C-alpha positions in Angstrom: 136.0 120.8 -33.0 139.1 119.3 -34.1 141.1 120.7 -36.7 139.2 123.8 -36.1 140.6 124.3 -32.3 143.7 126.1 -31.6 145.5 123.5 -29.7 144.4 121.0 -32.1 147.7 118.4 -32.5 146.6 115.6 -35.3 144.3 113.7 -33.6 144.8 110.4 -32.7 147.8 108.7 -34.1 149.5 104.9 -33.8 152.2 106.8 -31.5 149.6 108.1 -29.2 147.7 104.9 -28.9 150.9 102.9 -28.2 151.5 105.6 -25.2 148.1 105.5 -23.9 147.8 101.6 -24.0 150.9 101.0 -22.1 151.5 100.2 -18.5 153.8 103.2 -17.8 151.0 105.6 -19.0 148.6 103.5 -16.8 150.8 103.8 -13.5 151.1 107.5 -14.4 147.4 107.9 -14.5 147.2 106.2 -11.2 149.5 108.3 -9.5 147.9 111.4 -10.8 144.6 110.4 -9.8 146.2 109.7 -6.4 147.9 112.7 -5.8 145.3 115.3 -7.2 142.6 113.2 -4.8 140.3 112.4 -7.7 139.5 116.3 -7.4 140.1 118.8 -10.9 143.0 121.0 -10.1 141.4 124.2 -11.7 137.8 124.4 -10.2 137.9 121.7 -7.2 135.0 119.5 -8.6 135.4 116.0 -7.2 134.8 112.9 -9.7 132.9 110.9 -7.0 129.9 113.6 -7.3 127.0 111.6 -9.8 127.1 114.0 -12.4 131.0 114.3 -12.4 131.6 110.6 -12.9 133.7 109.8 -16.3 134.0 113.2 -17.2 138.0 114.1 -15.7 140.9 114.0 -18.2 144.8 113.8 -17.1 146.0 116.5 -19.0 150.0 117.0 -20.1 151.1 120.4 -19.2 154.3 120.5 -21.6 152.9 119.1 -24.7 152.6 115.6 -25.3 154.7 115.9 -28.6 157.6 116.2 -25.9 158.6 112.7 -25.8 160.4 112.6 -22.5 157.6 113.8 -20.5 155.1 112.1 -21.8 154.6 109.7 -18.3 156.2 112.0 -16.2 153.6 112.1 -13.3 154.6 115.9 -12.6 153.9 117.1 -16.3 150.6 115.4 -15.8 147.9 117.3 -14.2 143.6 116.0 -13.2 140.9 118.2 -14.9 137.4 118.0 -15.6 136.2 117.8 -19.0 134.9 121.8 -18.6 138.2 122.9 -17.2 140.3 121.2 -19.8 138.4 122.6 -22.7 139.5 125.8 -20.9 143.3 125.2 -20.5 143.1 124.7 -24.5 140.7 127.4 -25.4 141.7 131.0 -26.2 140.3 132.2 -23.1 143.3 130.9 -21.0 144.9 134.1 -21.7 147.6 133.1 -18.4 148.4 129.8 -19.6 147.0 127.9 -16.8 148.5 124.6 -16.6 150.0 125.2 -20.1 153.8 125.1 -20.5 155.6 125.7 -23.8 
């Protein structure tokens, strides 16, 4: 929903693209997938299930806007797409996987 979404922070910027194209990000993502065993940390869905393939995201617990935490593995968590949407929704009243 882009700009309509309460967690929208402006979309893909050159700075964001640069981070996501970096070796540092690639290494952090590999470490998160390994630590979380290719499993959504919220619902327990495993990536290797046929219907789940390609539907997982690495989520920043503390916002991407905090530069020094962007590629820190302890600030990242693996979530399936549905749980990632929930985490950023108004339904997440307990602020699961969100630190401000």
